Biopython code that builds the backbone (N, CA, C, O; Angstrom):
import numpy as np
from Bio.PDB.StructureBuilder import StructureBuilder

atoms = [
    (1, "MET", "N", (90.400, 63.419, 149.754)),
    (1, "MET", "CA", (92.194, 63.397, 150.069)),
    (1, "MET", "C", (92.119, 61.570, 150.872)),
    (1, "MET", "O", (91.321, 61.201, 151.734)),
    (2, "THR", "N", (93.332, 60.663, 150.151)),
    (2, "THR", "CA", (93.288, 59.734, 150.473)),
    (2, "THR", "C", (95.028, 59.498, 150.868)),
    (2, "THR", "O", (95.777, 60.242, 150.234)),
    (3, "TYR", "N", (95.510, 58.805, 151.575)),
    (3, "TYR", "CA", (96.898, 58.475, 151.608)),
    (3, "TYR", "C", (97.241, 57.294, 151.068)),
    (3, "TYR", "O", (96.503, 56.309, 151.096)),
    (4, "ILE", "N", (98.652, 57.329, 150.418)),
    (4, "ILE", "CA", (98.812, 55.510, 149.805)),
    (4, "ILE", "C", (100.712, 55.904, 149.835)),
    (4, "ILE", "O", (101.241, 56.960, 149.489)),
    (5, "ARG", "N", (101.297, 54.811, 150.297)),
    (5, "ARG", "CA", (102.379, 54.332, 150.840)),
    (5, "ARG", "C", (103.013, 53.878, 149.371)),
    (5, "ARG", "O", (102.552, 53.049, 148.586)),
    (6, "THR", "N", (104.455, 54.841, 149.226)),
    (6, "THR", "CA", (104.932, 55.075, 147.466)),
    (6, "THR", "C", (106.548, 54.144, 148.203)),
    (6, "THR", "O", (106.858, 53.737, 149.322)),
    (7, "GLY", "N", (107.143, 54.149, 146.982)),
    (7, "GLY", "CA", (108.762, 53.942, 147.831)),
    (7, "GLY", "C", (108.920, 54.926, 148.720)),
    (7, "GLY", "O", (109.318, 54.801, 149.878)),
    (8, "GLU", "N", (108.503, 56.219, 147.993)),
    (8, "GLU", "CA", (109.411, 57.219, 148.938)),
    (8, "GLU", "C", (108.614, 58.149, 150.651)),
    (8, "GLU", "O", (108.766, 59.171, 151.320)),
    (9, "GLY", "N", (107.726, 56.819, 150.602)),
    (9, "GLY", "CA", (106.708, 57.287, 152.347)),
    (9, "GLY", "C", (105.657, 56.973, 151.572)),
    (9, "GLY", "O", (105.441, 56.444, 150.482)),
    (10, "TRP", "N", (104.627, 57.824, 153.134)),
    (10, "TRP", "CA", (103.512, 57.939, 152.210)),
    (10, "TRP", "C", (103.151, 59.475, 151.337)),
    (10, "TRP", "O", (103.906, 60.431, 151.513)),
    (11, "LEU", "N", (102.120, 59.579, 150.538)),
    (11, "LEU", "CA", (101.564, 60.590, 150.294)),
    (11, "LEU", "C", (100.503, 60.965, 149.902)),
    (11, "LEU", "O", (100.004, 60.377, 148.943)),
    (12, "TYR", "N", (99.847, 62.016, 150.490)),
    (12, "TYR", "CA", (98.132, 62.612, 149.887)),
    (12, "TYR", "C", (98.009, 62.427, 149.263)),
    (12, "TYR", "O", (99.081, 62.382, 148.660)),
    (13, "LEU", "N", (96.686, 62.002, 148.257)),
    (13, "LEU", "CA", (96.285, 62.892, 146.858)),
    (13, "LEU", "C", (95.076, 62.882, 147.479)),
    (13, "LEU", "O", (94.479, 62.051, 148.163)),
    (14, "ALA", "N", (94.734, 64.485, 146.922)),
    (14, "ALA", "CA", (93.843, 64.773, 146.252)),
    (14, "ALA", "C", (93.075, 65.111, 145.146)),
    (14, "ALA", "O", (93.406, 66.127, 144.536)),
    (15, "VAL", "N", (91.955, 64.361, 144.694)),
    (15, "VAL", "CA", (91.745, 64.323, 144.000)),
    (15, "VAL", "C", (90.151, 64.783, 143.296)),
    (15, "VAL", "O", (89.312, 64.029, 143.789)),
    (16, "VAL", "N", (89.498, 65.772, 142.314)),
    (16, "VAL", "CA", (88.252, 66.015, 142.320)),
    (16, "VAL", "C", (87.822, 65.466, 140.928)),
    (16, "VAL", "O", (88.501, 65.628, 139.913)),
    (17, "LEU", "N", (86.730, 64.856, 140.965)),
    (17, "LEU", "CA", (85.826, 64.126, 140.090)),
    (17, "LEU", "C", (84.788, 64.595, 139.917)),
    (17, "LEU", "O", (84.019, 65.094, 140.739)),
    (18, "ASP", "N", (84.660, 64.430, 138.483)),
    (18, "ASP", "CA", (83.581, 64.830, 137.743)),
    (18, "ASP", "C", (81.901, 63.571, 137.945)),
    (18, "ASP", "O", (81.597, 63.091, 136.853)),
    (19, "LEU", "N", (81.327, 63.287, 138.668)),
    (19, "LEU", "CA", (80.165, 62.576, 138.610)),
    (19, "LEU", "C", (80.005, 61.959, 137.447)),
    (19, "LEU", "O", (80.137, 60.764, 137.180)),
    (20, "TYR", "N", (79.617, 63.137, 136.563)),
    (20, "TYR", "CA", (78.447, 62.561, 135.301)),
    (20, "TYR", "C", (79.292, 61.932, 134.581)),
    (20, "TYR", "O", (78.803, 60.848, 134.264)),
    (21, "SER", "N", (80.843, 62.142, 133.952)),
    (21, "SER", "CA", (82.071, 61.134, 133.696)),
    (21, "SER", "C", (83.396, 60.242, 134.298)),
    (21, "SER", "O", (84.512, 59.761, 134.099)),
    (22, "ARG", "N", (82.940, 60.330, 134.663)),
    (22, "ARG", "CA", (83.352, 59.843, 136.464)),
    (22, "ARG", "C", (85.119, 59.805, 135.879)),
    (22, "ARG", "O", (86.061, 59.019, 135.985)),
    (23, "ALA", "N", (84.902, 60.975, 135.315)),
    (23, "ALA", "CA", (86.243, 61.308, 134.998)),
    (23, "ALA", "C", (87.517, 62.062, 135.835)),
    (23, "ALA", "O", (87.236, 63.172, 136.288)),
    (24, "VAL", "N", (88.385, 61.745, 135.989)),
    (24, "VAL", "CA", (89.036, 62.751, 137.109)),
    (24, "VAL", "C", (89.907, 64.112, 136.952)),
    (24, "VAL", "O", (91.122, 64.016, 136.783)),
    (25, "VAL", "N", (89.425, 65.078, 136.996)),
    (25, "VAL", "CA", (89.219, 66.121, 136.609)),
    (25, "VAL", "C", (91.018, 67.293, 137.078)),
    (25, "VAL", "O", (91.693, 68.150, 136.509)),
    (26, "GLY", "N", (91.029, 66.462, 138.576)),
    (26, "GLY", "CA", (92.074, 67.254, 139.149)),
    (26, "GLY", "C", (92.910, 66.716, 140.065)),
    (26, "GLY", "O", (92.594, 65.579, 140.415)),
    (27, "TRP", "N", (93.617, 67.053, 140.431)),
    (27, "TRP", "CA", (94.947, 66.078, 141.612)),
    (27, "TRP", "C", (95.931, 66.571, 141.970)),
    (27, "TRP", "O", (96.757, 67.364, 141.520)),
    (28, "ALA", "N", (95.737, 65.901, 143.036)),
    (28, "ALA", "CA", (97.521, 66.825, 143.730)),
    (28, "ALA", "C", (97.848, 65.771, 144.980)),
    (28, "ALA", "O", (96.926, 65.204, 145.566)),
    (29, "MET", "N", (99.541, 65.515, 145.407)),
    (29, "MET", "CA", (100.291, 65.049, 145.841)),
    (29, "MET", "C", (100.819, 65.602, 146.713)),
    (29, "MET", "O", (101.234, 66.738, 146.480)),
    (30, "HIS", "N", (100.946, 65.212, 147.612)),
    (30, "HIS", "CA", (101.939, 66.006, 148.667)),
    (30, "HIS", "C", (102.816, 65.249, 149.989)),
    (30, "HIS", "O", (102.371, 64.114, 149.821)),
    (31, "HIS", "N", (103.444, 65.160, 150.785)),
    (31, "HIS", "CA", (103.426, 64.344, 151.445)),
    (31, "HIS", "C", (102.833, 64.862, 152.924)),
    (31, "HIS", "O", (102.742, 64.010, 153.808)),
    (32, "ARG", "N", (102.443, 66.189, 153.201)),
    (32, "ARG", "CA", (101.940, 66.878, 154.462)),
    (32, "ARG", "C", (100.429, 66.824, 153.426)),
    (32, "ARG", "O", (100.278, 66.946, 152.210)),
    (33, "MET", "N", (99.684, 66.640, 154.297)),
    (33, "MET", "CA", (97.904, 66.576, 154.108)),
    (33, "MET", "C", (97.890, 68.258, 154.838)),
    (33, "MET", "O", (97.621, 68.511, 156.012)),
    (34, "GLN", "N", (98.245, 69.209, 153.804)),
    (34, "GLN", "CA", (97.480, 70.591, 154.104)),
    (34, "GLN", "C", (96.466, 70.822, 152.811)),
    (34, "GLN", "O", (96.026, 70.083, 151.930)),
    (35, "GLN", "N", (96.291, 72.501, 153.216)),
    (35, "GLN", "CA", (94.998, 73.087, 152.406)),
    (35, "GLN", "C", (95.376, 73.434, 150.572)),
    (35, "GLN", "O", (94.782, 73.674, 149.521)),
    (36, "GLU", "N", (97.112, 73.213, 151.244)),
    (36, "GLU", "CA", (97.480, 73.537, 149.320)),
    (36, "GLU", "C", (97.761, 72.993, 148.821)),
    (36, "GLU", "O", (98.520, 73.255, 147.888)),
    (37, "LEU", "N", (97.151, 71.374, 149.236)),
    (37, "LEU", "CA", (96.605, 70.239, 148.101)),
    (37, "LEU", "C", (95.330, 70.058, 147.434)),
    (37, "LEU", "O", (94.989, 69.670, 146.316)),
    (38, "VAL", "N", (94.671, 70.506, 148.588)),
    (38, "VAL", "CA", (93.463, 70.366, 148.135)),
    (38, "VAL", "C", (93.386, 72.247, 147.001)),
    (38, "VAL", "O", (92.548, 72.557, 146.154)),
    (39, "HIS", "N", (93.757, 72.499, 147.154)),
    (39, "HIS", "CA", (93.791, 74.199, 146.468)),
    (39, "HIS", "C", (94.677, 73.741, 144.930)),
    (39, "HIS", "O", (94.757, 74.560, 144.015)),
    (40, "ALA", "N", (95.235, 72.494, 144.831)),
    (40, "ALA", "CA", (96.248, 72.663, 144.019)),
    (40, "ALA", "C", (95.019, 71.482, 143.226)),
    (40, "ALA", "O", (94.404, 71.730, 142.189)),
    (41, "ALA", "N", (94.923, 70.409, 143.915)),
    (41, "ALA", "CA", (93.212, 69.949, 142.869)),
    (41, "ALA", "C", (92.664, 70.783, 142.681)),
    (41, "ALA", "O", (92.088, 70.363, 141.677)),
    (42, "LEU", "N", (92.288, 71.774, 142.813)),
    (42, "LEU", "CA", (90.780, 71.971, 142.310)),
    (42, "LEU", "C", (91.276, 73.330, 141.053)),
    (42, "LEU", "O", (90.611, 73.487, 140.029)),
    (43, "THR", "N", (92.281, 74.033, 141.312)),
    (43, "THR", "CA", (93.201, 74.664, 140.153)),
    (43, "THR", "C", (93.183, 74.006, 138.927)),
    (43, "THR", "O", (92.853, 74.426, 137.818)),
    (44, "MET", "N", (93.775, 72.396, 139.454)),
    (44, "MET", "CA", (93.652, 72.108, 138.278)),
    (44, "MET", "C", (92.952, 71.968, 137.400)),
    (44, "MET", "O", (93.273, 72.194, 136.234)),
    (45, "ALA", "N", (91.680, 71.505, 137.832)),
    (45, "ALA", "CA", (90.356, 70.927, 137.436)),
    (45, "ALA", "C", (89.172, 72.209, 137.297)),
    (45, "ALA", "O", (88.022, 72.008, 136.906)),
    (46, "VAL", "N", (89.760, 73.665, 137.737)),
    (46, "VAL", "CA", (89.013, 74.154, 137.054)),
    (46, "VAL", "C", (89.984, 74.888, 135.591)),
    (46, "VAL", "O", (89.491, 75.742, 134.855)),
    (47, "ALA", "N", (91.541, 74.275, 135.404)),
    (47, "ALA", "CA", (92.378, 75.142, 134.611)),
    (47, "ALA", "C", (91.501, 73.850, 133.513)),
    (47, "ALA", "O", (90.970, 74.300, 132.498)),
    (48, "ARG", "N", (91.392, 72.230, 133.791)),
    (48, "ARG", "CA", (91.439, 71.474, 132.372)),
    (48, "ARG", "C", (89.120, 71.631, 132.020)),
    (48, "ARG", "O", (88.589, 71.378, 130.939)),
    (49, "ARG", "N", (88.503, 72.002, 133.069)),
    (49, "ARG", "CA", (87.796, 71.964, 132.677)),
    (49, "ARG", "C", (86.545, 73.540, 132.482)),
    (49, "ARG", "O", (85.356, 73.534, 132.166)),
    (50, "LYS", "N", (87.273, 74.465, 132.755)),
    (50, "LYS", "CA", (86.096, 75.325, 132.610)),
    (50, "LYS", "C", (84.793, 76.563, 132.514)),
    (50, "LYS", "O", (84.129, 77.398, 131.899)),
    (51, "PRO", "N", (85.185, 75.709, 133.870)),
    (51, "PRO", "CA", (83.680, 75.517, 134.628)),
    (51, "PRO", "C", (82.766, 76.763, 134.023)),
    (51, "PRO", "O", (83.492, 77.752, 133.926)),
    (52, "SER", "N", (81.542, 77.013, 133.626)),
    (52, "SER", "CA", (81.121, 77.533, 133.388)),
    (52, "SER", "C", (78.686, 77.388, 134.157)),
    (52, "SER", "O", (78.176, 76.582, 134.935)),
    (53, "GLY", "N", (78.295, 78.118, 133.683)),
    (53, "GLY", "CA", (77.122, 78.405, 134.676)),
    (53, "GLY", "C", (77.848, 77.306, 136.370)),
    (53, "GLY", "O", (78.958, 77.081, 136.853)),
    (54, "GLU", "N", (76.308, 76.916, 136.719)),
    (54, "GLU", "CA", (76.556, 76.544, 138.252)),
    (54, "GLU", "C", (77.127, 74.966, 137.928)),
    (54, "GLU", "O", (76.719, 73.979, 137.317)),
    (55, "VAL", "N", (78.438, 75.388, 138.796)),
    (55, "VAL", "CA", (78.851, 73.883, 139.189)),
    (55, "VAL", "C", (78.748, 73.726, 140.886)),
    (55, "VAL", "O", (78.562, 74.688, 141.633)),
    (56, "ILE", "N", (78.942, 71.995, 141.441)),
    (56, "ILE", "CA", (78.516, 72.016, 142.269)),
    (56, "ILE", "C", (79.837, 71.214, 142.863)),
    (56, "ILE", "O", (80.259, 70.275, 142.189)),
    (57, "LEU", "N", (80.468, 71.532, 144.033)),
    (57, "LEU", "CA", (81.406, 70.799, 144.427)),
    (57, "LEU", "C", (81.019, 69.872, 145.466)),
    (57, "LEU", "O", (80.113, 70.441, 146.075)),
    (58, "HIS", "N", (81.217, 68.821, 145.949)),
    (58, "HIS", "CA", (81.191, 67.578, 147.624)),
    (58, "HIS", "C", (82.338, 67.322, 147.658)),
    (58, "HIS", "O", (83.160, 66.988, 146.804)),
    (59, "SER", "N", (82.398, 67.645, 149.608)),
    (59, "SER", "CA", (83.637, 67.176, 149.728)),
    (59, "SER", "C", (82.717, 66.689, 151.266)),
    (59, "SER", "O", (81.531, 66.681, 151.598)),
    (60, "ASP", "N", (84.434, 66.202, 152.113)),
    (60, "ASP", "CA", (83.594, 65.706, 153.155)),
    (60, "ASP", "C", (83.994, 67.280, 153.958)),
    (60, "ASP", "O", (84.166, 68.435, 153.570)),
    (61, "ARG", "N", (84.014, 66.757, 154.914)),
    (61, "ARG", "CA", (83.945, 68.345, 156.560)),
    (61, "ARG", "C", (85.349, 67.968, 156.642)),
    (61, "ARG", "O", (85.678, 67.895, 157.826)),
    (62, "GLY", "N", (86.252, 67.715, 155.889)),
    (62, "GLY", "CA", (87.709, 68.163, 156.354)),
    (62, "GLY", "C", (88.072, 69.674, 156.384)),
    (62, "GLY", "O", (87.584, 70.709, 155.929)),
    (63, "SER", "N", (89.033, 69.363, 157.046)),
    (63, "SER", "CA", (89.279, 71.433, 157.559)),
    (63, "SER", "C", (89.859, 71.626, 156.867)),
    (63, "SER", "O", (90.033, 72.843, 156.929)),
    (64, "GLN", "N", (90.805, 70.953, 155.506)),
    (64, "GLN", "CA", (91.093, 71.328, 154.802)),
    (64, "GLN", "C", (90.322, 72.191, 153.210)),
    (64, "GLN", "O", (90.717, 73.065, 152.438)),
    (65, "TYR", "N", (88.800, 71.164, 153.359)),
    (65, "TYR", "CA", (87.887, 71.790, 152.267)),
    (65, "TYR", "C", (86.840, 72.865, 153.738)),
    (65, "TYR", "O", (85.691, 73.125, 153.381)),
    (66, "CYS", "N", (87.050, 73.148, 154.508)),
    (66, "CYS", "CA", (85.464, 73.910, 155.046)),
    (66, "CYS", "C", (86.840, 74.959, 155.165)),
    (66, "CYS", "O", (86.359, 75.773, 154.377)),
    (67, "ALA", "N", (87.864, 75.436, 155.446)),
    (67, "ALA", "CA", (89.137, 76.442, 155.168)),
    (67, "ALA", "C", (88.111, 77.541, 154.601)),
    (67, "ALA", "O", (87.202, 77.455, 153.776)),
    (68, "PHE", "N", (88.814, 79.035, 155.673)),
    (68, "PHE", "CA", (88.521, 80.335, 154.452)),
    (68, "PHE", "C", (88.879, 80.568, 153.487)),
    (68, "PHE", "O", (88.137, 81.210, 152.743)),
    (69, "ASP", "N", (89.829, 80.273, 153.157)),
    (69, "ASP", "CA", (91.117, 80.252, 151.723)),
    (69, "ASP", "C", (90.259, 79.180, 150.642)),
    (69, "ASP", "O", (89.874, 79.538, 149.528)),
    (70, "TYR", "N", (90.074, 77.959, 151.151)),
    (70, "TYR", "CA", (89.279, 77.320, 150.032)),
    (70, "TYR", "C", (88.077, 77.565, 149.522)),
    (70, "TYR", "O", (87.838, 77.587, 148.315)),
    (71, "GLN", "N", (87.107, 77.797, 150.592)),
    (71, "GLN", "CA", (85.876, 78.532, 150.062)),
    (71, "GLN", "C", (86.145, 79.937, 149.081)),
    (71, "GLN", "O", (85.753, 79.972, 147.915)),
    (72, "ALA", "N", (86.704, 80.818, 149.582)),
    (72, "ALA", "CA", (86.927, 82.153, 148.920)),
    (72, "ALA", "C", (87.414, 81.480, 147.621)),
    (72, "ALA", "O", (87.333, 82.254, 146.667)),
    (73, "LEU", "N", (87.951, 80.126, 147.276)),
    (73, "LEU", "CA", (89.101, 79.872, 145.756)),
    (73, "LEU", "C", (87.890, 79.198, 145.324)),
    (73, "LEU", "O", (88.096, 79.039, 144.121)),
    (74, "LEU", "N", (86.244, 78.490, 145.703)),
    (74, "LEU", "CA", (85.092, 78.572, 145.375)),
    (74, "LEU", "C", (84.716, 79.182, 144.727)),
    (74, "LEU", "O", (84.512, 79.060, 143.519)),
    (75, "LYS", "N", (84.430, 80.507, 145.875)),
    (75, "LYS", "CA", (83.685, 81.004, 145.171)),
    (75, "LYS", "C", (83.693, 82.486, 144.143)),
    (75, "LYS", "O", (82.833, 83.106, 143.517)),
    (76, "ARG", "N", (85.298, 82.641, 144.400)),
    (76, "ARG", "CA", (85.968, 82.920, 143.049)),
    (76, "ARG", "C", (85.543, 82.185, 141.938)),
    (76, "ARG", "O", (84.899, 82.912, 141.183)),
    (77, "HIS", "N", (85.640, 81.078, 141.548)),
    (77, "HIS", "CA", (85.321, 80.605, 139.703)),
    (77, "HIS", "C", (84.443, 80.016, 140.572)),
    (77, "HIS", "O", (84.809, 79.171, 141.389)),
    (78, "GLY", "N", (83.010, 80.494, 140.431)),
    (78, "GLY", "CA", (81.716, 80.567, 141.508)),
    (78, "GLY", "C", (81.006, 79.222, 140.935)),
    (78, "GLY", "O", (80.301, 79.004, 139.950)),
    (79, "ILE", "N", (81.674, 78.153, 142.344)),
    (79, "ILE", "CA", (81.220, 76.530, 142.215)),
    (79, "ILE", "C", (81.062, 76.479, 144.231)),
    (79, "ILE", "O", (81.745, 76.452, 145.255)),
    (80, "VAL", "N", (79.839, 76.493, 143.805)),
    (80, "VAL", "CA", (78.834, 76.176, 144.899)),
    (80, "VAL", "C", (79.176, 75.025, 146.221)),
    (80, "VAL", "O", (78.843, 73.841, 146.165)),
    (81, "PRO", "N", (79.601, 75.393, 146.903)),
    (81, "PRO", "CA", (80.672, 74.390, 147.567)),
    (81, "PRO", "C", (78.766, 73.432, 149.010)),
    (81, "PRO", "O", (77.837, 73.899, 149.670)),
    (82, "SER", "N", (79.528, 71.508, 148.540)),
    (82, "SER", "CA", (78.557, 70.744, 149.485)),
    (82, "SER", "C", (79.596, 70.315, 150.265)),
    (82, "SER", "O", (80.804, 70.326, 150.028)),
    (83, "HIS", "N", (78.811, 69.825, 151.501)),
    (83, "HIS", "CA", (79.735, 68.883, 152.205)),
    (83, "HIS", "C", (78.371, 68.015, 152.557)),
    (83, "HIS", "O", (77.211, 68.243, 152.215)),
    (84, "SER", "N", (79.059, 66.653, 153.574)),
    (84, "SER", "CA", (79.007, 65.681, 154.140)),
    (84, "SER", "C", (78.431, 65.863, 155.069)),
    (84, "SER", "O", (78.814, 66.956, 155.487)),
    (85, "ARG", "N", (77.307, 65.252, 156.060)),
    (85, "ARG", "CA", (76.808, 65.543, 157.089)),
    (85, "ARG", "C", (77.990, 64.606, 158.031)),
    (85, "ARG", "O", (78.501, 63.502, 157.840)),
    (86, "ALA", "N", (78.102, 65.417, 158.889)),
    (86, "ALA", "CA", (78.535, 65.148, 160.330)),
    (86, "ALA", "C", (78.406, 63.503, 160.816)),
    (86, "ALA", "O", (77.471, 62.828, 161.247)),
    (87, "GLY", "N", (79.779, 63.239, 160.527)),
    (87, "GLY", "CA", (79.892, 61.568, 160.322)),
    (87, "GLY", "C", (79.226, 60.746, 159.968)),
    (87, "GLY", "O", (78.878, 59.848, 160.734)),
    (88, "ASN", "N", (78.639, 60.830, 158.025)),
    (88, "ASN", "CA", (77.828, 60.347, 157.778)),
    (88, "ASN", "C", (78.895, 60.360, 156.341)),
    (88, "ASN", "O", (79.164, 61.330, 155.632)),
    (89, "CYS", "N", (79.414, 58.825, 156.195)),
    (89, "CYS", "CA", (80.619, 58.338, 155.529)),
    (89, "CYS", "C", (79.684, 58.371, 153.948)),
    (89, "CYS", "O", (80.246, 59.023, 153.068)),
    (90, "TRP", "N", (78.483, 57.794, 153.605)),
    (90, "TRP", "CA", (77.393, 57.760, 153.118)),
    (90, "TRP", "C", (77.371, 58.800, 152.051)),
    (90, "TRP", "O", (77.212, 58.512, 150.865)),
    (91, "ASP", "N", (77.582, 60.385, 152.626)),
    (91, "ASP", "CA", (77.132, 61.265, 151.879)),
    (91, "ASP", "C", (78.243, 61.186, 150.626)),
    (91, "ASP", "O", (77.974, 61.802, 149.595)),
    (92, "ASN", "N", (79.185, 60.612, 150.695)),
    (92, "ASN", "CA", (80.521, 61.102, 149.862)),
    (92, "ASN", "C", (80.997, 59.713, 149.302)),
    (92, "ASN", "O", (82.111, 59.329, 148.945)),
    (93, "ALA", "N", (79.498, 58.952, 149.356)),
    (93, "ALA", "CA", (79.625, 57.576, 149.143)),
    (93, "ALA", "C", (80.939, 57.746, 147.072)),
    (93, "ALA", "O", (81.868, 56.948, 146.950)),
    (94, "ALA", "N", (80.739, 58.525, 146.213)),
    (94, "ALA", "CA", (81.445, 58.292, 145.858)),
    (94, "ALA", "C", (82.796, 58.650, 145.804)),
    (94, "ALA", "O", (83.652, 58.103, 145.109)),
    (95, "MET", "N", (82.954, 59.626, 146.597)),
    (95, "MET", "CA", (84.655, 59.559, 146.856)),
    (95, "MET", "C", (85.566, 58.515, 147.598)),
    (95, "MET", "O", (86.782, 58.322, 147.573)),
    (96, "GLU", "N", (84.377, 57.827, 148.365)),
    (96, "GLU", "CA", (84.658, 56.437, 149.148)),
    (96, "GLU", "C", (84.879, 55.788, 148.509)),
    (96, "GLU", "O", (85.918, 55.201, 148.809)),
    (97, "SER", "N", (84.291, 55.363, 147.322)),
    (97, "SER", "CA", (84.030, 54.320, 146.395)),
    (97, "SER", "C", (85.196, 53.952, 145.167)),
    (97, "SER", "O", (85.598, 52.959, 144.559)),
    (98, "PHE", "N", (85.488, 55.605, 145.232)),
    (98, "PHE", "CA", (86.740, 56.338, 144.000)),
    (98, "PHE", "C", (88.470, 55.668, 144.612)),
    (98, "PHE", "O", (89.452, 55.127, 144.104)),
    (99, "PHE", "N", (88.044, 56.109, 145.915)),
    (99, "PHE", "CA", (89.629, 55.687, 146.810)),
    (99, "PHE", "C", (89.853, 53.970, 147.651)),
    (99, "PHE", "O", (90.781, 53.538, 148.335)),
    (100, "ARG", "N", (88.407, 53.270, 147.162)),
    (100, "ARG", "CA", (88.557, 52.097, 148.125)),
    (100, "ARG", "C", (89.929, 51.196, 147.793)),
    (100, "ARG", "O", (90.843, 51.521, 147.035)),
    (101, "SER", "N", (89.812, 50.037, 148.538)),
    (101, "SER", "CA", (90.878, 49.002, 148.629)),
    (101, "SER", "C", (90.591, 47.598, 149.251)),
    (101, "SER", "O", (90.053, 47.287, 150.314)),
    (102, "ASP", "N", (90.998, 47.031, 148.481)),
    (102, "ASP", "CA", (91.015, 45.761, 148.560)),
    (102, "ASP", "C", (91.981, 44.844, 149.122)),
    (102, "ASP", "O", (92.850, 44.344, 148.406)),
    (103, "PHE", "N", (91.910, 44.654, 150.049)),
    (103, "PHE", "CA", (92.781, 43.951, 150.958)),
    (103, "PHE", "C", (92.480, 42.287, 151.068)),
    (103, "PHE", "O", (92.932, 41.585, 151.972)),
    (104, "SER", "N", (91.640, 41.811, 149.984)),
    (104, "SER", "CA", (91.438, 40.307, 149.995)),
    (104, "SER", "C", (91.985, 39.317, 150.264)),
    (104, "SER", "O", (91.832, 38.336, 150.990)),
    (105, "ASP", "N", (92.915, 39.853, 149.309)),
    (105, "ASP", "CA", (94.052, 39.000, 148.918)),
    (105, "ASP", "C", (95.561, 39.485, 149.366)),
    (105, "ASP", "O", (96.538, 39.593, 148.625)),
    (106, "THR", "N", (95.487, 39.756, 150.821)),
    (106, "THR", "CA", (97.217, 40.157, 151.093)),
    (106, "THR", "C", (97.312, 39.470, 152.139)),
    (106, "THR", "O", (98.382, 39.416, 152.747)),
]
sb = StructureBuilder()
sb.init_structure("model")
sb.init_model(0)
sb.init_chain("A")
sb.init_seg("    ")
for serial, (resi, resn, name, xyz) in enumerate(atoms, 1):
    if name == "N":
        sb.init_residue(resn, " ", resi, " ")
    sb.init_atom(name, np.array(xyz, "f"), 0.0, 1.0, " ", f" {name:<3s}", serial, name[0])
structure = sb.get_structure()
């Protein structure tokens, strides 16, 4: 999850990224960082990809991703959760890279 400044203020963006194709398969935006945001992004990804077989979804250890309801949603769709080690941004390098910002010309 990240946040972006818009003309209407700050918005939070949750993204589900397919690491094989590097395609965004689910996303959601909201002005509050709540569980519903990551639920909506995952629901979109499941609806678009209709996963079968073993699917692993990796995330950081944010409260939204570790919440009981989100874990139940993963289980309901047969998705295996994977989480970064505490305090280790390298474990989530794919998303960190996806959300990177280049402020070198500001």
